N, C-alpha and C positions, 0 to 999 in steps of 0.2 A: 405570522399567517402568509406573509409575503415572501418570505422564505421559502414556504411549503410550498408556493404557488409557481416559484423559480426552478426550485427541483422538481417539481412535477412536469413542467414543461421541458427540462432538461433532459429528465428519463425519456418522455415522448419522444424528442429530438434523436436521441441516442439508439430506442429500438425502432424508430421508423428509418434511420440511416442505416442501421445495422441491417435490417431487412432488405432496404437497396441494395446494400453492398453485395449480401452474401447469399441473396435470394432472387432468384429471376423469375420474376412475376409471369413471363410468357408460360412456363409451365402450365399456370392454371387456367389458360385459354388458347391453347394449341388445337383442341378438338376443332375440325372445319377448316383447317387451315393448311398451307404446306408448310411445314418449319424443318423438315428433312427430306429427302427422297430416297427412295429404298431402292438400292442397286448394288449390284455386285463390283461394280466399276469405283476403284479410288478417286472418285471427284468430289469437289467441294466448291463453295460458292462463297464470295467474299463480297459485303455489302457494308453501305455507309448510309448513315441515319443523318437527319437534321440541318444538312447543307441547302444550297451551296455557300460556302463561305472565303470571303477575298483573300484571307491569310492562308487556311488549311488546305481548301482543296486545290488549290494549285500545287503544293507540295506533294500531296497523296496523287493528285495525278501524275506527276512527275517520278514519283516511286514505282507505280502501277507501269508506267510505260517501261521502266527500265527493267521491271521484274517480268514484263509480258504478260499480264493479267488484266483480263476484262471483269469488271465489278458491276454491282448494282448501285446506284445512288438513289435512295429514298428522300425526294426531295420536297422541302416546306413551301407551298404555293407563294407565301410572302417573300421569301427567300430569293425564289426566283425572278421576281420582280426586282427587289434590290438588286441584286448581281446576276443581270442577263449572260453578260460574257463568258462569265465561269460557267453557269448552266449550259450554255453553248458548245464549250470547249469540252465538256463531259463527253456529248454528244459525238463532236466532231474527233473524238478519241476514241470512238469504238464502244462506249460504255452504253448500258441502258440507265435510263431514269424510270424510279417507281413513284406511285403519289402517296407521298406522306402528311395529306392534308394542307389546308391551306395555312394555320395557323399553331399547329401541334396543340391541338386542343383535344383534352381526352373525351373519347366518342362513347364511353360506355352507356351514358342514358340517350344518346342521339336516337330520334325516331328515325324510320326508313325515309322520310321525305327530307330531313335534316342531313343525313348521311349521303343520299344523293347529291343534293345541293352542294356539299362539300367537295367529295369526290369530283364532280363534275366540274365544277368552278376550276378547282385545282388543275385538273385535265386542259382545261381550257388556257389558264396561264402557262402550262408547261409547252401547250403546244404552238401558241403563238409564240412564244420567245423562242423554243429549240428546234420545233417542225416535228418534234417524237410525240407521237400519241402513246400515253401511259395505258397499262393492262395489266399492272402488279401494284397492288397497295397494302401499304403497311401502317396499322394502326398505330397512333401516339400511344407508348407505352405499354402497347400490346391490348389494350383492355377493349373488347369489342363482344357484345351479347352474341349469342347461337343465331337468334333469329335474323341478326342484322347481317352475318355472314353469309346466310342466305341471300339475304337482299343483293348485296355485293355480288355475288356468284352471278344473279340474275342480270346485272350490269355489264357483263363480260370481264369482271376482273378474277385474278387468282388472289386471294389474302394471302401474303409470304410473311411468316414469323422467323424463327430462327432457332437453331439447336445449340449454340455454342455464343455464349455472349461475353465479350472480352471486356466487357465493365471499364472501358477506356475512359468513360468519362470522370471515373474517380483518378485518373493520373496515375494508375498502376505503372510501375518500369515495364519496360517494352518487352525485357528479356522474361517476366514474371508473365505477361500476357503470353508471349509463344511459348513457355511452357505448359501453361496451364491447358492453351489448345492442343500441341502435339500430344499431352497427354491424355487427351479426352478426344481427340477426333476419332470420327466413324466415318464410312463412306457416306456419299450424301449430306453430310453436314451443310448446313448453311450459318456462315458466320457473322456475327454483329459487331459492326465499328461505328464511329460517329465521325463526319467530318465537319461539327460545329457543337456548340453548345457545351454546357457544363452542369453540375449536381443543381443548379437555380434557375438555369436561363438555357434558352435553345440557340442562342446566337453567340459566337464569341468562344470563350474556353481556352483551354490551353490543350492541343491533340498532336503536341510534340512527340510524346511516347506514341499516340497511332502511327505517324508520320516514320518513327524509326522501327515501328513493328513490322513493316510490311517485308524490306527486303529480307529480315532475318527468319520471318514466317514462312516466306516462299522457301527460302532454303533448305528449312528445317523440314517442312511438309515434303518437299519434292524428295528429299534426302528418304523419306520414309514410304515414297511412292505414289504418294497426291498429287492429281493434277487439278489446277485452276480452271474452273471453265465457265462460260457464261449462263445465265438464268435458263436459256432455251435449252441449251446442250443438256444442264443437269435435270430439267423437268421433262424434256422429251427424249432423253437419252440417245440424241443425236450423235 
């Protein structure tokens, strides 16, 4: 009996793990969000979730500076409070900070009042630390009900998801990540990476392959004629 229970849990772990690794759940929740921008221009946007991280965000910033790319960092409010100097550096180097909630809570069952409190408090934290007011929101795990998306819009926020998921939290090799993205890239794509976290936590993790991906991805996509732009340039077509 115990063996069957263990076997059942193992099977469930494999199924859930396989689902997370090979299927992008954001496909199910894209309606009412910006996940790709319709454009004739070969423009793409690079985004990072779950930071800032004292170990990985500075390394990523160094690579972005070297590659001359401006990205969006969807930050967790609690991490901003823990690592304010890193959050400030992101802004000082010309990147945009997005709102990723305060504690990376899954918000699928949040009420309108709860979502407003979460976003506004995180906005306050980021503003106090960096001076930047957030206007782009990305829900943790992409889960968000349709009615709540309307509420977020009324708050003056755009909900930003993604069209290509690097799955870098799985620690895929940077060459595999770049190859996957370059084969599937389209005009107006929004690319998802992470500067913190791993399979089970939102902090720490090993983002070495993420760091190594940036220069290779920049070179590969530029050879295909793509341009990395800021979120304002992508959305507004500037």
